[in-house]
C-alpha angles and dihedrals in degrees: 000000000000090000089051095049099039095084088061088075090070109131093012102058092103090060091047087053098043093051096064092039092057090043090057091054090047091054095045090052095043094049092062095056097079089048092057089044091057090049091053090053100039098037111017100039095033091054094033088235104162095180091053091049092050093045094047092042090052089051089051092050092048092051091047091053093046090046089051091051092049090048092051092048090048091052091050094048092045092050093050092045094047095045091049091047090051092049093051092044092051090048092049092052092046092048090050091052089053088060092054121110121223088266091056091049089050089056093057118046117233091241091052092051091050091051091050091050093049119020097027095046091047092052091047091049091050092050091047089056089052089048095058093042116022097031091051097041099045100053092044091048089047094053098041094044090049090053092048092046092048090051090054095048123348095188094055090050091073089071095069094033087067090058096058098074090045091054092043093052093048092048093049092052092049093049095050094048098040101052099072090044093055091047089054090047092056090050087056089052088056092053094047093048089048090054091049093048093048092049095048094046092048097037092124091054091047092053095042090055093040091236098143093116091050092050091047091053092047091051092047090054091051091046091049092050089051090049091052093050090046090052091049091052095041093050088069095044097048089057088069098070098048090049091049093047093046091054093043096050092043089054093049092049091049092048092048089051098047094033092049090053089051091051090049090048090049095240093115134039124235093240092048090054092049091049091045091054089049091052091047089051089052091048095049092042088053089052090051091050091049090051091049089051091052090048088052088046090055090053092045094045089070090050094046090050090054092047090049089052089062095043092047094047110116112223108250089222109048117209119231130215098235135154092202114128129206101241100175140008105250116136126198130182112199115192091320122185123175139184127180092217093040089243112145088203092058105049121174092187122029133188097343116182116173137145123202116187123218112278095013123137110223126186123204119204130178145126125278109290095020090123098248093143092043089057097054094041088068091064097069090032096249080146130012125235120255092213135005130018140286112207125198117185089356094302132100108259088234089066093065127075110251091242092054095044096046092044087058093049121067111197129187103196126218089248108056113220126191126175135224110276138064125322091249091052089055093046092052090064083085092055122355090202097050115138124232090253092053091049093050092046092052092047092050090052090050091047089241102113097081097052091043090055090049088069115089092238096038112198090000092063109132114235121213122234108303091003094284093162095063128066125253092256092048090049090052092051092049090052091050090050090049090055093046092054088065089064089216129191088229127028122193120197108192104197085310098153097049092110097050127082121258094255092054089044090055091048091051092050091049092050092047091051091053099042099036100043091135096039123094106238123199116188123190109195144161093208117077089211090064093062106022093102094048119122087243138356126218117210113207124199126176095335096314135095105253098182144344125206148100123296093263094045093051093047088058101039111023122072096194093053092045092051092051091047094048093047091052092046089053088051090054091047 
C-alpha cells in the first residue's frame, strides 16, 4: 500500500521532509527546558544566586521561543504536505476510475467510489499528517526524555519502564479487534451514501408516488445501522484512553512516592525530582500520542485498503498502444458471444454473425431484454466479447487504441446524460474545437436548434445537473447533436428518439440521411417507423439474431417483425 501511495507525494515531498526535521529541532529544544528548571531550583535558588537564575531563566525562555517557532513551522509544513498528498491521492483515484470499463464500474457501486474519494481519502490525509508530525515527535521525545530522566535518577527510571509493555499489549489487542469493525463501518457508509444518491437522483419519482415517508424510513434504517457499527468500532477505541491514563497516573503516583522518599533521605534533590516528573510526563504523553496514532492508523488502514482496491483494480478492457486508424465505418461480428459476468453458461449474446457495410443505415428491432444495447456496446469496446471478434474498419476492435476507436464511434446511449454548464459546453464534448457553424449545423440536423434559440440565452443557456431544466425529448436531441459534432465514422442511436414525436423523429432521420451519407448509422428503436427505411433491419430475440432483411422482406418472412408491425399499426388505427 505504501508503495502504491508514495507517488502521491510528488510536488509536496519537500514539505513532508521539512515537517519532521523541524519537529526534531522542536523536541531537542523542548527537552532541555526541564533540565534548566532543575538547575534553577537546585543551584540558583539553593545558593540564592540571582545572576544564575536570570541567566538560566533567559536560556529557558530562548529555548521555549525557538521551540515554539520550530513547532509552528512544522505544523505549516505538515499541513501543506498532507493537503498536497490528499489532493494527489484523490486525483490518482479519480484518474484510475476514468480508466475503468463498464464492467469495472459495475464491480464498485457509485456510492462506494464517492465514499472512497471523499471520506477514505480525508482519513488517509489526516493520518499522513499525524505520521510526519506526531509519529516523528513522540518517539524522539520518548527516547530523549528517557535518557534525560535516566541521567537524573536511573533507579527511579524503572518505574515507568514497567508501564511500556502494559501499554504495548493493550494497544496491540485494540488494533487487532478494531480493524474489521472499522472496515464494516465504511461498508455501511457506502450503503447510506447509495441510499442518499438514489433518492436525490430519483426525487421526482419519489414525490410523484408520494413515497417520502418510505424513503425517510429507509434512510433512518441505514443511518441506524451505521450508528450501530460505529458504536461497535468506537467501543474498542475508547478503551485506549482510560488504559493510557490509568497507567500514566499510576506511574506518576509511584514516582512521587519513591522520589519523595529519596528527597527525604537526601539521595535526590527537589529540582531533580520536579524535572524527573516533567520528563516522565513527557515520556508517558509520548506513549499516549503514539497509541493515538496507532488507533488512527487502525481506522485509516481500512480506508487505505479500500483506496488500494481501486488503484490496484485492473481495467477490464486494457488499452493498447497502437497507431492503427479507423479508415472507414464497416462493422463485422464474427461468431460473437458475450456475457456480463464472463460466464459461458449465462450468455447475453450468442453466436452473432453480422456484416454492416460502410455508409449503411441499419435498424435493430427486438423485444425488451433481447440484448440490442449489449450488441452495439461491443462496437466501441464498452465491453469486450467473450468469444469471437468484432471488426471495425476491417480490424479487430482490440487492435485500436481506445481513444482512436471511440473517437470514430459516436454513441447516443439509451440513458441521456447532460452535465452542469451551458448548452454549448455540453455540445463541445463531441469536439472541443468545434466552430459555431459546426455546432449550429449539428443542432439543426438533430432538430434542436429551434428550441435552443427559444431560450433567452440561446446556446449559452445554463443546464442544471443532469439537464433537469430541459424535457426528455430536448435532452435526446442535444445528445444526438453532441454525437454528430464528432463527425464519426459510425454513429449509434440507442433508442435515442423515443421521447420525441413521430414528426420530429422523421425529420431527424431525414437530416441524418442527408448529412451522414458516408457514415455508418445504427439505429436501435421500438417504433418500426424509425427503421423502416433502413438499408437492412436486424431482428433480435433472446440474445440471438432472428432475422436480417429490409422492411418489405421481413414483413413477408419474419413472424416477430410482422407481429410488432401489425401491433403498432393497430395502435395508429
